[in-house]
C-alpha positions in Angstrom: -0.1 -0.4 -0.2 1.2 3.9 -0.5 0.4 7.2 0.1 -0.5 9.9 -2.1 1.4 12.4 -3.0 -1.1 14.6 0.0 -0.5 11.9 2.8 3.3 11.6 2.1 3.9 15.1 2.3 2.1 14.6 6.1 3.7 11.7 6.7 7.7 14.6 6.0 6.0 15.9 8.8 5.2 13.4 10.3 8.8 11.7 10.6 10.4 14.8 11.2 8.5 15.2 14.5 8.8 11.6 14.9 5.9 12.3 17.5 3.4 16.1 16.4 -0.1 17.0 17.6 -2.5 18.5 15.2 -1.5 22.2 16.1 2.4 20.9 15.7 1.6 19.7 12.1 -0.4 22.7 11.0 2.8 24.8 11.9 5.0 23.0 10.4 2.9 23.4 6.6 4.4 26.3 4.9 1.7 29.1 4.0 -1.0 28.8 2.5 -1.7 26.1 5.5 -4.1 23.6 4.9 -7.5 23.4 6.5 -7.5 20.9 9.6 -10.3 19.4 8.7 -7.8 18.5 5.8 -5.4 17.4 7.6 -8.0 15.0 9.9 -9.1 13.4 6.7 -5.5 13.0 5.8 -4.8 11.5 9.2 -7.3 9.6 9.2 -6.6 7.7 5.9 -2.7 7.4 7.2 -3.7 5.2 10.2 -6.2 3.1 8.3 -3.5 1.9 6.1 -1.5 1.7 9.3 1.2 3.9 8.4 1.1 6.0 11.9 -0.9 5.6 15.1 -2.2 7.9 17.6 -1.8 8.2 21.7 -5.5 10.0 23.0 -4.4 12.5 25.6 -7.8 13.9 26.4 -9.3 15.5 23.4 -6.3 15.6 21.5 -4.3 12.5 19.6 -0.4 12.8 19.3 0.8 11.0 16.3 3.9 8.7 15.6 5.3 7.3 12.1 4.5 3.2 12.3 7.0 3.0 9.2 10.7 4.5 8.8 10.8 6.6 6.4 13.6 4.5 4.9 11.5 1.3 5.0 9.1 3.6 3.1 11.7 4.6 0.5 13.1 1.0 0.2 10.1 0.0 -1.2 9.6 2.1 -3.7 13.4 1.8 -4.9 12.8 -1.4 -5.6 9.4 -1.4 -6.8 10.8 0.8 -9.2 13.6 -1.1 -10.1 11.2 -4.3 -10.4 8.6 -2.1 -12.3 10.9 0.4 -15.6 13.8 -1.2 -14.8 13.4 -5.1 -15.3 14.5 -6.2 -11.5 17.6 -4.9 -12.7 19.7 -2.6 -10.0 22.4 -2.5 -12.9 20.1 -1.3 -15.0 18.4 1.4 -12.5 22.0 2.4 -11.8 23.4 3.1 -15.3 20.2 4.5 -15.7 20.5 7.1 -12.7 24.0 7.8 -13.3 24.1 8.7 -17.5 20.7 10.4 -16.7 20.9 12.7 -13.8 23.1 15.2 -14.5 25.6 13.8 -11.1 28.7 16.0 -11.0 32.0 14.1 -10.7 32.6 14.0 -6.6 28.7 12.9 -6.4 29.5 9.8 -9.0 33.2 10.1 -6.8 31.2 9.5 -3.8 28.6 7.2 -5.1 31.4 4.6 -6.0 33.2 5.0 -2.6 29.5 3.8 -1.6 29.6 1.5 -3.6 33.4 0.0 -3.0 32.3 -0.1 1.2 29.4 -2.5 0.4 31.2 -5.0 -1.5 34.3 -4.9 1.3 31.3 -5.0 4.1 29.8 -8.4 1.8 32.5 -9.7 1.6 33.6 -10.2 5.3 
């Protein structure tokens, strides 16, 4: 299950804040801020999808994520690789490195990350 663009934007705020009441979430949005009812609807849908949960304090709810940002992102990247690159991480890496206009230093940084992962896997 995935989030809509509006839900992802709200989820970014929840990940950043880690725990948040409605007021905190509204404050996190830039102007023009969404209506409270809009955010409440998004929160309900996200709770129904089991991306977030909440603790009740009287009439207030403190929301928190049930899914980490890295887990959510990994699922989407893996889906992208599966659906658009024939489940080939090499084809994805080739496309990513040739089509994104990365600088030499960015490519060298990626190479270092890959080399480090290769060393970890060899151990």
